[in-house]
C-alpha positions in Angstrom: -17.2 -58.5 -11.9 -18.7 -55.5 -12.1 -22.3 -55.8 -10.4 -23.8 -52.1 -12.0 -23.8 -51.5 -8.0 -22.4 -48.1 -6.5 -20.9 -47.8 -3.1 -22.4 -44.3 -2.0 -20.9 -44.7 1.9 -18.2 -42.5 1.1 -18.8 -39.0 -0.9 -15.3 -37.3 -2.5 -14.3 -34.2 -1.5 -15.5 -32.5 -4.1 -18.8 -34.0 -3.4 -18.9 -33.2 0.3 -18.0 -29.4 -0.9 -20.3 -29.4 -3.6 -23.2 -29.9 -0.5 -21.4 -27.1 1.6 -24.5 -25.0 3.2 -22.8 -21.8 1.3 -22.6 -23.6 -2.2 -26.2 -24.9 -1.9 -27.0 -21.5 -0.7 -26.0 -19.8 -4.0 -28.5 -21.8 -6.0 -31.1 -19.9 -4.2 -29.5 -16.7 -3.5 -26.9 -14.6 -5.7 -24.0 -13.3 -3.1 -25.0 -9.7 -4.4 -28.5 -10.3 -3.5 -27.2 -11.4 0.1 -24.8 -8.7 0.4 -28.2 -6.3 -0.1 -30.5 -7.5 2.2 -28.0 -8.3 4.9 -26.8 -5.1 4.9 -30.4 -4.1 6.3 -29.2 -5.8 9.4 -25.1 -5.0 9.6 -23.5 -3.0 7.2 -20.2 -5.2 7.6 -22.2 -8.4 7.3 -21.8 -9.8 3.8 -21.1 -13.0 1.8 -17.7 -12.7 1.3 -16.4 -9.3 0.7 -14.2 -8.1 3.5 -15.3 -4.8 4.8 -14.5 -2.6 7.9 -16.7 -0.2 10.2 -15.0 3.3 11.2 -14.8 2.9 14.9 -12.6 6.1 15.7 -10.9 8.9 13.9 -8.0 11.4 15.4 -6.2 14.0 14.0 -2.7 12.5 13.2 -1.2 16.2 12.7 -2.3 19.4 10.7 -2.9 17.3 7.5 -3.6 13.7 8.6 -5.8 11.4 10.4 -6.1 8.4 11.6 -9.1 6.1 11.1 -9.5 3.0 13.4 -11.2 0.5 11.6 -13.3 -3.3 12.4 -12.9 -5.8 9.6 -15.7 -8.4 9.2 -15.0 -11.4 9.6 -13.9 -12.2 5.9 -10.9 -10.3 5.8 -7.4 -12.2 6.3 -5.7 -9.7 8.2 -1.8 -8.4 7.3 1.6 -9.0 8.5 3.0 -5.6 10.5 4.6 -3.3 7.4 2.2 -4.5 4.5 -0.2 -2.6 2.1 -4.1 -3.1 1.7 -6.5 -1.4 -0.5 -8.9 0.9 1.1 -11.8 1.5 -1.2 -14.8 4.3 -0.8 -17.6 5.3 -2.8 -17.1 8.9 -4.1 -19.9 10.6 -6.2 -21.1 6.9 -7.4 -17.9 6.0 -8.4 -15.7 3.3 -6.0 -12.4 5.0 -5.6 -9.0 2.6 -4.2 -6.0 3.9 -2.5 -3.4 1.8 -0.7 -2.4 2.2 3.0 -0.3 0.5 5.5 -1.8 0.0 8.6 -0.9 -0.6 12.1 -2.4 -2.8 14.4 -4.5 -1.0 17.2 -3.2 -0.9 20.7 -6.2 -0.7 22.3 -8.5 -3.3 20.6 -6.5 -6.3 18.9 -9.7 -6.8 16.5 -9.1 -3.8 15.1 -6.1 -1.7 12.5 -5.7 1.8 11.9 -4.7 3.5 8.7 -3.3 7.4 9.0 -4.4 9.2 5.7 -2.6 12.6 4.7 -4.8 14.8 2.8 -3.3 15.3 -0.5 -4.7 18.4 -2.4 -6.1 17.7 -5.9 -6.8 13.9 -4.1 -9.8 11.9 -4.8 -9.6 9.2 -1.3 -7.5 11.1 0.8 -9.6 14.6 1.2 -13.1 12.0 1.6 -11.2 9.8 4.4 -10.1 13.1 6.0 -12.9 15.3 5.7 -15.5 13.3 4.9 -15.5 9.7 6.5 -17.2 9.6 9.9 -17.6 7.3 12.9 -19.7 4.4 11.6 -19.1 4.4 8.0 -17.9 1.5 6.0 -15.4 1.2 3.8 -14.0 -1.7 1.5 -10.8 -3.5 2.8 -8.6 -5.6 -0.3 -6.1 -8.5 0.7 -2.9 -7.4 2.2 0.4 -7.3 0.1 4.0 -5.8 0.3 7.5 -7.4 0.9 8.5 -5.0 3.5 8.1 -7.5 6.7 10.4 -8.4 9.4 11.9 -11.6 9.4 12.1 -13.1 13.1 14.3 -13.4 15.1 15.8 -10.4 13.8 19.6 -11.0 12.3 21.1 -7.4 12.7 20.4 -3.9 13.9 17.6 -2.3 11.9 17.7 1.4 10.7 14.3 2.2 9.8 14.0 5.6 7.2 11.0 7.5 6.7 9.6 10.6 5.1 5.8 12.1 5.1 3.1 9.6 4.8 6.3 6.6 4.6 6.1 6.9 8.6 3.2 4.4 8.8 4.6 1.1 7.3 7.5 2.1 10.0 5.4 2.5 12.5 3.5 -1.0 12.3 7.3 -2.7 12.2 8.4 -0.3 15.5 4.9 -1.5 17.5 5.1 -5.2 16.6 8.8 -4.7 17.7 7.7 -3.2 20.8 5.4 -6.5 21.8 7.9 -9.0 20.7 10.7 -7.0 22.2 13.5 -5.4 21.0 15.8 -8.0 20.5 18.3 -5.7 18.4 19.1 -2.0 18.3 16.8 -0.1 16.0 17.2 3.7 14.9 14.5 5.6 12.9 15.2 8.3 11.0 11.7 10.5 10.1 11.7 13.4 7.6 8.7 16.3 7.6 9.1 19.6 6.1 8.2 21.1 9.8 7.3 20.1 13.0 3.1 20.2 12.4 3.5 17.2 9.4 5.1 14.9 12.1 2.9 12.3 13.2 2.9 9.9 16.1 5.4 11.9 18.2 4.3 11.5 21.4 4.5 7.3 20.9 7.4 7.7 19.4 9.1 9.5 21.8 7.5 7.3 24.5 8.8 4.0 22.8 12.4 5.9 22.6 12.4 6.2 26.5 12.1 2.7 27.4 13.5 0.3 24.9 16.4 -0.3 22.9 15.2 2.4 20.1 16.7 5.8 19.0 15.0 8.4 17.2 15.8 11.5 15.3 13.1 14.0 13.9 14.3 15.2 10.9 13.3 18.9 9.4 13.8 20.8 6.2 12.0 23.7 7.0 12.5 24.6 10.4 15.2 25.0 13.0 15.7 21.8 15.5 14.0 22.5 18.6 14.6 19.5 20.9 17.4 17.2 21.2 15.6 14.3 19.3 15.2 16.7 16.3 18.1 17.6 13.3 18.0 19.6 10.4 18.6 18.8 6.5 17.8 16.2 4.0 18.8 13.0 3.8 22.8 12.8 3.0 25.7 11.0 3.4 27.1 13.4 6.5 23.3 12.9 8.5 23.6 9.2 8.0 27.2 8.9 9.3 26.4 11.1 12.5 23.4 9.5 13.2 23.7 5.9 12.8 26.7 4.0 14.1 27.4 0.6 12.9 25.7 1.8 9.6 27.5 -1.1 7.2 25.9 -4.1 9.7 22.6 -2.5 9.6 19.4 -3.8 7.7 17.9 -1.4 6.4 14.1 0.2 5.4 13.3 3.1 3.7 9.5 4.0 2.8 8.4 7.8 1.3 8.2 9.5 -1.9 10.1 8.3 -4.9 13.0 11.2 -4.7 13.6 10.3 -1.0 13.4 6.7 -1.6 16.0 7.1 -4.8 18.1 9.0 -2.7 18.4 6.1 0.5 18.9 3.7 -2.1 21.8 5.5 -3.6 23.5 6.4 -0.5 23.0 2.8 1.1 22.1 0.0 -0.9 25.5 -0.8 -1.8 26.7 -0.3 1.8 25.0 -2.0 4.4 23.8 -5.4 5.1 20.4 -5.3 3.4 17.9 -2.7 1.8 14.2 -2.8 1.2 12.5 0.2 0.2 8.6 1.3 -1.2 8.1 4.6 -2.4 4.8 5.8 -2.6 5.0 8.5 -5.3 6.4 7.8 -9.1 9.6 9.4 -10.2 9.5 11.8 -13.2 9.7 10.2 -16.7 12.6 9.0 -18.0 14.4 8.4 -21.1 13.8 10.1 -24.9 10.7 9.0 -25.6 8.7 11.3 -23.4 7.2 13.5 -25.2 4.3 13.6 -27.9 1.6 11.0 -28.1 0.8 7.8 -29.2 -2.3 5.3 -30.6 -3.1 2.5 -27.4 -5.5 -0.2 -28.7 -8.0 -1.7 -26.5 -8.4 -5.4 -27.6 -11.7 -6.4 -25.9 -13.4 -3.1 -26.0 -11.9 -2.5 -29.5 -11.1 1.3 -28.9 -8.7 3.2 -30.0 -7.1 6.2 -27.8 -4.4 8.6 -28.2 -2.1 9.2 -24.4 1.0 10.9 -23.9 3.9 9.5 -23.8 6.1 9.4 -19.7 2.7 9.3 -18.3 1.5 6.0 -16.3 -1.0 3.7 -18.5 -3.2 4.1 -15.7 -3.4 7.4 -15.5 -3.6 8.3 -19.2 -6.6 6.0 -19.8 -8.8 7.4 -16.9 -8.4 10.4 -18.6 -10.3 9.0 -21.6 -13.0 8.3 -18.8 -11.8 4.4 -18.5 -11.9 3.1 -15.0 -9.6 0.1 -15.0 -9.0 -1.8 -11.5 -6.5 -0.2 -9.5 -4.9 0.0 -6.2 -1.7 0.9 -4.7 -0.7 3.0 -7.9 2.7 2.4 -7.1 3.4 -1.2 -8.8 3.0 -3.2 -5.4 -0.6 -4.8 -5.4 -1.2 -6.1 -9.0 -4.6 -5.0 -9.4 -4.1 -2.9 -12.0 -1.8 -5.6 -14.1 -3.4 -6.5 -17.7 -1.9 -8.1 -20.8 0.1 -6.6 -23.5 0.2 -8.0 -27.0 1.9 -5.4 -29.2 4.6 -2.5 -28.6 7.1 -1.2 -26.1 6.6 0.4 -22.5 9.1 1.8 -20.5 8.6 1.3 -16.7 8.3 5.0 -14.6 10.4 3.1 -11.6 14.0 2.9 -13.1 13.5 4.2 -16.9 14.0 0.5 -18.0 12.6 0.1 -21.8 10.0 -3.6 -22.3 10.3 -4.5 -26.2 8.6 -7.9 -26.0 5.9 -7.8 -27.4 3.7 -9.9 -25.7 3.8 -10.1 -21.6 1.9 -8.5 -18.9 2.5 -5.2 -17.4 1.4 -2.7 -15.1 -0.7 0.3 -15.7 0.3 2.4 -12.7 4.1 2.4 -13.5 4.2 1.9 -17.0 4.1 4.5 -19.5 3.9 4.1 -23.8 7.3 4.4 -25.3 5.2 3.2 -28.8 2.0 2.6 -30.0 0.2 -0.2 -27.9 -2.3 -2.9 -27.9 -3.5 -3.8 -24.6 -5.8 -6.7 -23.3 -8.6 -4.4 -22.3 
């Protein structure tokens, strides 16, 4: 029979969580206010916001710099080959771009990002020329699927061009730490020798492990035994890579490079995985003229060009949608579409489904649209 007496000796998990110190403290101070005052003691001390202090910087090539970052305790880490969004405040605006960090051999608490200076870019010139030791950057959660499954099941072929070398270096450092249990070949393209990064480290790795290195130059003659000349093509791959059909392939670089690698290899190797850090040229017939984009939440109606990424088009109107990688990987810019057709910039595919989610950075307007923004 019910007596009206409640046993309070055992608390539910929910009740326990409600009485946690962080939950209780939230009733007295907001995370933003805590971060404001905590930054007076330490610039990386926050309520729950991942930040990283720049602890070292050095030139990586003629147009790139490597920054060593020490994250605070709120950052959850990453797997080699993944990306992370890095943000810095520039002229009062938080600007975010994606980089593929590698672990730092001299300090396991740190990660390193290598930033190539992009002419006309927003964040890369700031990171290359403005950020100094002691500065603090925002870090996002790790993302990306170009990671190693251990144990390795087949020999590896790594293909990199330009900044695409950074995830490959992360994979190679992980292999060096855990052991090269399968043969690994890296073909690394750049226009000139001065634009190559990590050459000394890569050559040292090739001397002591089951690793073969080829540095491919497109605008200079070869000057050493590990250098070759020419762009990626079937002849180069056949000459430089043995047992090609048995390889697992990872490729990273500009969109054109990745597209060529995919055409040459995807159906001819054991497995193929790739990521591009630039978008291909617009495809399809609906790349000229303008359409109307209606923003349902803000009740705005904007004319935007066909064939241009919706993210870029909205930014041209002064809007600041959330964004990160700008290459369709991190989902930061994803939003709802309730009417209209779009074209995927990665492969030119049309999407006519009226109610769906899309990524602003890799989608262009093929007709008038209504977006949940």
